[in-house]
N, C-alpha and C positions, 0 to 999 in steps of 0.2 A: 111470449118470451119476455123475461125480465129485462130491466134497463141495463143491468150489469152484463147479462149475456149478449145483448145487442151491442154494447160497447166492445166486448171481447171479439164478437164476430166482425165488427168493423175494423178492428186492429188486425185480425188475421187476414182479411181481404186486402187491407192496405199494404201489409208487409209481404203478401204473396206476390205483389208487383215486383218487388226486388228479387224474389225467388225465380220468377219467370225471366227476369233479366239475366240472372246467373245461368239459367237453363239455356237461354238463347246463346250466351257466350260459350257454354260447353258444347252445344251442337255444332257451332262453327269450328271450334277447336277440334272436335272429333272428325269433322269433314276434312280439315286441312292436315290433320296428323297422319293421314294415309300417304302423304307425299313428303318427300324431302324438301328442304329449303332450296336446294339447287334446281329441283323440278319446277317448283313454284316460280323461282327467279327466271328460269328459262322460258316459261310460259309468258311471263310479263315482258321480258326483254324481246321476245319475238314479235310483239305488237308495236307498231310505230307510236311514238309519244303523242303524236297528233290524235290518233284514234283513242288513246287512253284519256286524253283531255276531253274529247267529245263525249266519251262514256261517262266521265265524272260530271260533266255539265248536265247531261241527261239525267243522271242519278239525282243530282241536286234539285233539278226542276221536278222530277218525279216525287221527291219527298215534300216539296212545297205543295204539289197537287194533293198528296196524301194528307198533309196537315189541313188542307182545305176541306177534307171530309168533316173535320171537327167544327169548322166554321158553319158548314151547312147544317150539321147536327144541332149546334147551338141555336141556329135560326129556327130549326124545326121545333125545338122545345120552348122557344120564345125567350132565350137568355142572351144577354150581351156581355162579353168580356173583352178586355184589352187584347189586341191582335197578337201580342207576344205570348199571351197565355195559351190560346188555342193552337198557335204555331208550335209552342214548346211541348204541350201535351200531345199533340198529333204526331210530332216528330219522334218523341220518346216512345209513345205507345206503338207506333207502326214499326219502328226500328226493332223493337222487342218482338212484337207479334209476327213480323215477317220471318224471324229466325226461330222463335219458340213454337210456332203453330198455335192452333186453338185460339184464334184471334179474339174471340169474344171473351175468353177467360183471361188470357195473358195481357192483351191490350186493355181489356176492361179493368183489370186490377191496377195497372199503371194509371189509368184515367181516374179511377176511384180515389187513389192516393192523392192525385193532384187536384181534381175538380172539387172534391169534398172540402179541401182547404179554401176553395174560392166560392163556397156557399152554394154549390150545385147539389141538389138532393140525390140520394141513392137511386130513386126511381127515375129521375131525369137522366142520370148517367146510364142506366139500363136502356132507356130510350135512345140515347145518343149512340151507344155501341151497336144496338140493333139497326138503327137507321144507317149507320156507316156500313154495316154488313150488306144491306140492300143496295147502297150506292155502288159498291164493288160488283154485286151480282148483276144489276141491270146494265152496268157498263160492259160487263162480259157478254151478256146477251147481245147487246148492240154491236160490239166489235166482232163477235163470232159471225153474225149475219153479214156485216160489211166485208170481213176478211174472206169468207167463203164465197160471197157473191162476186167479189172482184177476181178471185182465182179459184174456181170451183173444182178444178181437176187435179190439183197437186196434192191434196190431202187424201191419202188412201190409195195406194197403188193397185190394190185388188178391189174387186167388186164388193166384198164384205166391208172393207174399210171405208169405201166410198158411201155405202149404205148407212153405216154407223154415223158418219159425219153429217149426212143429210138428216138423220134423226136428231142429231145435236142442234143443227140449224133450225129445224122445225120447232123443237122444244124451246130454243132461245126466242124465236119469234112469238110463240104463244106466251111465254113468260113475260116478255117485254110489253106486249099488247095488254096482257092482263094487269100488269103493274100500272100502266097508264090509265086503264079503265078504273082500277081501284082508286088511284090517286085523284081522279077527276070526278067520278060519279058515285062512288060509294060514300054515303054520307055519315055512316055510323062508325064510331071508334071501336077498335078491337081491344078487349080487356083480357090480359093474360096474367094470372096471379096478381091481381089488383093493380097492375100497371096498364095504363090506358094508352093505346097507340092510335092516334088520329091519322086519317089519310093525309098525305103531305100536300096534295094539290098538284095541278099539272105543271106549273112553273117550277116548283121545287123538284118534282120528278125529272123534269127536263134538265135542271141544273145538276142533279145526281148523275145523269147519263153523261153530261159534258165533262164534269170534273173527274168522274171515274174513268172516262175514256182517255183523258189527258194523262192521268196517272199511269194507266196500262201502256199507253203509247210511249211515254217517257221510259218506263221500265224496259220495253222492247228495244228502244233505241240504245240503251246501255249495251245490250248484247249485240245488236246489229252493228254498232260502231266498231266492235272488236271483230265480229264474224266477217264483215265485208272485206277485210284485208286478206282473208284466206279463201273466201268462196265468193264466186260471182252469182249472187242470188238477188232478185228484185225484192224490194222491201214489202210489196203487197203480197208476195209469195211467202216471205218470212213471217209476216205478222200473224197469218192464220195458224202457222205451226206454233208460234210462240204462245198465242192466246190459249189454244187448246191444251198445250203442255202445262202452262201456268195454272189454268183453271183446275186441271186434274191434280196438280201438285198442291194447290191451296185446299181443295176440298177433300184431299186424302187425309188431311189433318196430321200428316207427318210434319214435324217441325221444319219450317222453311221449304216444304216440298222436297226434302232431301232425298235424292235418288230417283224419286218419282218424276220430277221435272226433267232431270238429265236423260233418263231412259226414254221418256215420251218424246222429248225434243229430238234426240238422236234418231229415233225410229221414224219420226214424221218428216224429217228433212227430205226434200225431194231429190237431192244430189246423192245418188247411190255410190259415186266414186269418191265421196268425201273421206278424208283420213279421220278415222274415229278417234285416234290418239290426239290429233290436233283439235278436234271438236271438244273433246273432254278437257283439254288444256284451256280452251276458250271459255268453257263453262266454269272452270275454276276461277279464272280471272273475273268473269261476270259476278260470281258470288262474292269475291273479295271487294269489288267496287260497289255493288248494289246492296250487299248484306253486311259484310264485315266492317267496312269503313263507317257507314252510318251507325252501326252498333257501338263501335269504339267512341265515336264522337258523342253520341247520345249518353254513353256511360260517363264520359268525362263531364259533360254538362250536368247530368243528373247528380253526380257526386258533388260538384261545385254548388249546385242549388241546395242540396240537402245540408251540406256543411254551413252554407250561408244562413239557412233557417235555424240550424242548431245554435250557431253563434248569436243570432238575433234573440233567440229565446233565453240564452244564458245572460245576455246583456240586460234583458227585461227583468229577469229574476234578480240579478245583481242590483239593478236600480231600485226594485221593490224593497229589497233587504236594506239598502242604504236609507230609503225614505222612512222605513220603520225605525 
């Protein structure tokens, strides 16, 4: 590939980050356009302000944990950046990928646009995105085991559902054990398309499980803070339902798990007498707090950042012209 073609490819990948941002915004708009403003307002007003504040705090903490994925990924590739940079890139990247789906592509495009400016190579960015994907995966494995172990009888009201959930738990246990074995004892790096992935080591793998688990727990607390006002459900019972619904939503590759998460969560809830209309209203509010608000905030921050860079470039060009 010639140098000009490589430069063009880099530009396409870089600008595709903005495309995925627009796609994420459209998916949220499409979701909320099914309801009138009065319906959305009624869903919000039916929840006490205290619960909404708790949900917003949990959402903030969740995105801090999500941004920490980038901190671990930078540590994995042996790079050091100012904390505001990985916090910024992580927040923007995850607020987009959470809504647009295809996290490796959408979140990866955002990170390529940002990290390439901070002298992180394309191959290292690929390593970071892949590493972050495994951080989420192993955390899901861990929490599925914990959630099912603490409350094994509420997921799957029939024998078939119970059997499927046991298969999911066994698969999670095998996956988690294999990852720890690979991280600790597998000495050779894995090379995929000239990108070398070294085993992270036991301490790094353990850090992935901890950070990823905090992220998922905070996300679950956003929904639980709203749900507990309408339904008397123990958190340990709720978390198993949430994790399975979220994992299926994420790996369905539907943007934001749209529809998949809602259907799975509603069907897995142990309370058969629950008002489905109320649950759906709660899920709308959950999406507003955990998906829409971070996307709006990240959009504003990204625009300010891009405008600042453009103004700085123009100032440098003007200064060069004056010097000439």
